[in-house]
VOGUDREN-104024 format. One line per 2 residues: number of its first residue (from 0); their letters; for each residue x negated, y, z negated of N, C-alpha, C, O. Coordinates in pm, 1 decimal, decimal comma. Atoms other than C-alpha are relative to their C-alpha. Layout:
# residues N
NUM = a = X:Y:Z:X:Y:Z:X:Y:Z:X:Y:Z ~ ...;
END
This chain:
# residues 89
0 = xx = -103,1:40,8:-93,0:-19357,7:2361,8:1316,5:-24,9:-141,8:49,7:70,1:-217,0:71,3 ~ 32,3:134,0:-48,2:-19540,1:2048,6:1432,9:39,8:-105,5:-102,4:80,3:-215,8:-65,7;
2 = xx = -36,4:95,0:104,2:-19475,2:1881,5:1098,4:150,6:-27,7:2,9:192,8:-142,2:-12,8 ~ -144,1:17,9:-9,6:-19100,3:1939,5:1130,8:39,9:-80,1:122,0:131,8:-161,8:116,1;
4 = xx = -27,1:74,3:-122,2:-19102,1:1808,3:1485,4:-35,9:-147,3:-17,9:36,5:-235,4:28,5 ~ 42,4:137,8:24,1:-19291,3:1497,1:1376,6:100,4:-70,8:-91,3:135,7:-186,2:-67,1;
6 = xx = -98,0:60,1:90,3:-19047,3:1434,5:1091,2:131,0:-28,9:72,2:194,8:-130,9:46,3 ~ -122,4:21,0:-76,4:-18753,4:1473,2:1329,9:-14,5:-120,5:92,6:76,7:-202,5:103,6;
8 = xx = 22,9:112,7:-90,0:-18905,0:1229,9:1578,5:0,2:-131,7:-77,1:55,0:-231,3:-29,7 ~ 2,6:121,9:81,8:-18968,2:975,3:1301,6:141,0:-34,4:-45,8:178,7:-151,6:-47,9;
10 = xx = -137,4:24,2:43,2:-18611,5:1018,1:1175,7:84,2:-57,8:113,6:165,1:-147,8:91,1 ~ -74,4:52,8:-115,3:-18471,3:958,3:1525,3:-43,1:-143,8:28,1:40,8:-229,6:55,8;
12 = xx = 49,1:136,3:-21,2:-18694,0:651,6:1567,7:60,9:-96,1:-101,2:107,1:-203,8:-63,6 ~ -57,5:86,6:104,0:-18574,7:505,9:1235,4:149,8:-20,8:22,7:201,4:-130,4:0,8;
14 = xx = -143,2:10,2:-26,9:-18212,8:579,1:1328,4:27,5:-106,8:105,4:111,5:-194,4:84,8 ~ -22,6:97,0:-106,8:-18233,4:382,5:1653,8:-49,7:-138,8:-37,6:14,9:-238,0:-3,6;
16 = xx = 52,3:129,8:41,9:-18447,2:104,5:1505,8:98,7:-70,1:-92,4:128,9:-188,0:-74,4 ~ -95,1:60,4:93,0:-18203,7:47,2:1221,7:132,0:-35,0:67,8:195,0:-135,3:34,0;
18 = xx = -124,6:28,1:-70,7:-17905,8:65,7:1454,7:-11,6:-129,5:80,0:81,1:-210,5:79,3 ~ 15,9:123,1:-76,5:-18045,6:-207,6:1680,1:-17,2:-121,3:-91,0:23,9:-231,5:-54,5;
20 = xx = 14,5:112,6:92,4:-18135,8:-423,9:1381,9:134,8:-44,0:-54,8:157,6:-163,1:-76,0 ~ -128,9:31,8:61,0:-17783,4:-404,8:1243,3:106,2:-40,1:101,1:214,2:-84,5:61,9;
22 = xx = -97,4:39,0:-101,9:-17606,8:-469,9:1572,0:-2,8:-151,0:18,1:-109,0:-213,4:16,6 ~ -3,8:144,0:-22,8:-17487,3:-822,5:1629,9:-35,4:-32,6:144,7:-90,6:-139,3:171,3;
24 = xx = 26,9:22,1:-140,8:-17519,5:-788,7:2008,5:-120,0:79,1:48,9:-146,4:80,6:169,1 ~ 108,2:-89,3:-39,6:-17820,5:-555,0:2009,4:-109,0:-65,7:81,8:-145,8:-15,2:187,8;
26 = xx = 108,5:67,1:-71,7:-18089,5:-798,2:2116,1:47,2:-55,2:133,8:-25,3:-50,0:233,2 ~ -54,4:51,2:-126,0:-17866,2:-957,2:2377,4:13,5:112,3:101,9:-19,4:94,0:219,1;
28 = xx = -15,1:-112,8:-91,3:-17789,3:-615,9:2526,9:-134,9:48,9:52,4:-147,7:82,9:170,0 ~ 132,6:-42,2:-43,6:-18156,6:-521,4:2535,8:-54,3:-96,4:104,6:-111,9:-52,3:204,0;
30 = xx = 47,9:97,9:-97,8:-18241,9:-845,4:2718,4:76,3:10,7:131,0:17,7:-5,5:238,0 ~ -77,0:-18,0:-122,3:-17958,7:-789,6:2964,9:-46,3:123,0:76,9:-53,6:119,9:199,7;
32 = xx = 49,7:-121,8:-64,8:-18086,0:-436,9:3036,1:-135,1:-26,8:65,7:-158,0:14,9:179,2 ~ 130,7:32,8:-57,5:-18440,7:-565,2:3089,6:13,7:-91,4:121,7:-58,1:-74,3:220,2;
34 = xx = -24,2:87,0:-114,2:-18311,7:-840,1:3319,5:53,0:79,9:118,7:13,3:55,8:232,7 ~ -54,1:-84,4:-106,9:-18116,2:-582,2:3518,9:-110,8:81,8:66,2:-116,6:90,1:188,9;
36 = xx = 111,0:-76,7:-56,0:-18425,4:-363,5:3561,6:-93,0:-89,6:82,2:-140,8:-48,6:187,9 ~ 83,1:92,6:-74,8:-18626,9:-665,8:3671,2:63,2:-31,6:135,2:-4,9:-31,0:237,8;
38 = xx = -68,5:30,8:-124,9:-18365,7:-755,6:3931,2:-3,2:119,6:94,1:-30,5:104,2:213,1 ~ -4,0:-118,4:-85,1:-18337,6:-400,0:4058,6:-136,2:33,2:60,0:-146,7:58,8:179,9;
40 = xx = 129,0:-49,6:-45,4:-18705,8:-317,5:4082,2:-90,5:-107,6:59,6:-174,6:-75,4:143,4 ~ 89,3:103,7:-50,9:-18872,2:-650,0:4154,3:63,2:-76,4:114,9:7,7:-80,3:224,8;
42 = xx = -59,2:87,9:-100,1:-18636,9:-873,7:4345,8:55,6:78,2:118,2:29,0:42,2:232,9 ~ -57,6:-76,5:-110,4:-18447,0:-613,1:4549,6:-107,5:66,3:84,8:-92,9:75,1:206,7;
44 = xx = 106,2:-64,1:-76,3:-18767,9:-436,0:4648,4:-69,0:-99,4:92,9:-102,0:-65,9:206,6 ~ 68,6:100,4:-80,8:-18927,0:-755,9:4774,6:83,7:-40,0:121,0:30,1:-55,3:230,7;
46 = xx = -82,5:53,3:-107,4:-18630,2:-866,2:4984,2:65,7:105,5:88,5:96,1:76,5:204,3 ~ -76,9:-95,7:-77,1:-18464,5:-543,3:5099,4:-73,9:127,0:39,9:-34,8:191,5:137,1;
48 = xx = 68,5:-125,8:-28,2:-18711,4:-252,9:5096,4:-142,8:-27,7:44,2:-226,2:-70,7:-35,4 ~ 134,7:23,7:-50,4:-19016,1:-279,6:5317,4:-88,0:121,1:-32,5:-37,0:232,6:-42,7;
50 = xx = 90,0:-112,4:23,5:-19321,7:-65,5:5245,4:0,1:95,3:118,5:7,4:51,7:233,3 ~ -13,5:-102,3:-103,8:-19316,0:261,0:5440,7:-113,1:-4,5:101,2:-90,9:24,4:218,8;
52 = xx = 114,2:-3,1:-91,1:-19663,4:224,2:5590,7:-59,9:-138,3:21,8:-181,2:-152,6:37,2 ~ 47,8:135,4:-23,6:-19685,9:-150,7:5637,4:-49,6:-13,0:143,4:14,6:36,7:235,8;
54 = xx = 54,0:22,5:-132,4:-19900,1:-251,0:5931,9:-91,7:110,2:50,6:-144,3:100,0:161,4 ~ 89,5:-108,1:-41,2:-20101,7:71,9:5945,3:-137,0:-21,5:-62,1:-147,7:-67,7:-175,7;
56 = xx = 132,9:8,3:59,2:-20476,1:75,5:5898,3:-27,0:126,7:-81,1:56,2:217,3:-85,6 ~ 32,2:-109,3:93,8:-20650,2:316,8:5660,6:0,0:136,7:68,6:47,1:234,4:10,3;
58 = xx = 3,6:-128,7:-71,4:-20705,4:590,7:5922,7:140,5:47,3:35,1:170,7:166,0:22,5 ~ -137,2:-37,5:-32,9:-20341,4:583,9:6034,6:76,4:42,2:-124,0:155,2:136,7:-119,4;
60 = xx = -66,1:-37,4:125,7:-20221,6:594,2:5673,9:-39,7:139,6:-44,4:45,8:218,8:-84,1 ~ 43,7:-133,0:41,7:-20434,3:897,9:5594,1:55,4:107,8:92,4:87,8:217,4:46,7;
62 = xx = -58,6:-95,4:-93,8:-20309,1:1071,3:5910,3:147,2:24,1:-31,4:192,2:138,7:-31,4 ~ -142,6:-12,2:30,6:-19943,8:1001,4:5821,6:20,9:77,2:-128,9:108,1:163,9:-135,8;
64 = xx = -12,3:-71,2:126,9:-19989,4:1119,6:5463,6:-33,4:147,4:18,2:35,3:233,6:-36,7 ~ 35,4:-138,8:-26,3:-20161,6:1435,5:5583,6:109,3:74,3:73,6:139,2:189,0:40,4;
66 = xx = -108,7:-63,8:-74,5:-19883,2:1510,4:5831,3:120,0:26,1:-89,7:183,0:131,5:-80,6 ~ -115,8:-18,1:88,0:-19616,2:1460,0:5568,1:-26,1:106,1:-106,4:65,7:177,7:-146,1;
68 = xx = 31,9:-103,9:98,1:-19798,5:1680,7:5317,4:4,9:139,0:62,1:57,3:232,7:1,9 ~ 4,4:-130,1:-66,7:-19851,7:1962,6:5564,8:135,5:36,3:59,0:179,9:150,6:47,6;
70 = xx = -124,4:-26,6:-70,7:-19526,3:1929,4:5757,0:124,6:-10,8:-85,6:233,9:14,9:-35,0 ~ -118,1:19,2:83,6:-19293,7:1863,7:5463,9:48,9:-142,6:8,1:-23,9:-231,3:52,5;
72 = xx = -53,3:135,3:6,6:-19068,8:1563,1:5423,0:77,3:-38,7:124,4:127,6:-150,8:131,4 ~ -75,4:31,9:-120,0:-18904,3:1580,6:5766,1:-86,2:-78,4:98,1:-206,2:-53,9:110,4;
74 = xx = 69,2:74,2:-104,9:-18998,2:1335,2:6037,3:39,8:57,4:135,4:120,8:149,8:142,1 ~ -28,6:-51,9:-132,8:-18985,5:1391,0:6412,1:145,6:-21,4:38,1:199,7:57,7:115,4;
76 = xx = -136,8:31,3:-40,4:-18638,3:1235,6:6440,0:102,7:83,4:-75,1:216,3:95,5:-29,1 ~ -94,9:-79,4:77,2:-18476,5:1455,8:6174,5:7,1:141,1:56,2:-93,9:197,6:98,0;
78 = xx = -16,2:-138,4:-41,2:-18334,4:1790,7:6272,5:17,4:85,3:-124,0:84,3:43,1:-218,3 ~ -14,5:-85,3:117,5:-18360,9:2080,3:6028,6:144,2:44,1:-18,0:216,3:67,1:79,1;
80 = xx = -135,3:-41,2:34,0:-18040,7:2177,0:5851,7:-6,5:137,7:-62,5:-82,2:160,6:-156,9 ~ -2,5:-133,8:57,3:-17965,1:2540,1:5784,9:87,6:-0,5:-124,4:173,4:-87,7:-138,0;
82 = xx = -82,7:-3,9:121,4:-17813,9:2638,6:5447,9:148,5:16,2:30,0:231,5:-31,1:-47,7 ~ -141,4:-15,8:-31,7:-17488,2:2735,8:5619,5:64,2:-132,7:41,6:185,4:-149,2:27,9;
84 = xx = -52,6:130,4:-37,4:-17451,1:2378,0:5749,1:9,6:-94,4:-119,1:81,9:-193,9:-114,3 ~ 2,3:88,8:115,8:-17515,9:2225,9:5408,5:130,9:1,4:-76,0:179,5:-104,0:-117,0;
86 = xx = -121,2:-13,5:79,3:-17206,1:2357,8:5233,7:116,0:35,3:90,4:127,6:149,2:135,8 ~ -119,1:-25,4:-80,1:-16885,6:2322,0:5430,6:117,2:14,4:-95,4:174,9:-84,6:-140,3;
88 = x = -111,6:-23,9:92,7:-16622,7:2482,8:5212,7:127,2:27,6:72,9:230,8:49,8:10,1;
END
């Protein structure tokens, strides 16, 4: 079974490789996709998303992580939502 799976994976790889080689816009599209990912993950993160635990020392960080692991993902300001409030039909 592993041999058949390996042959299928190789066939899929060759299919996509040959398709991108034969496309006239293939390389341009790949570069545009990579540029988009760079903009989304590098530039936007630096300018718009601050680190969650910036300004905390090591002891405070470990305390916060421990509280979030034990207490779940809710913070003190969030109120729990019951399942009946989630779906308003």
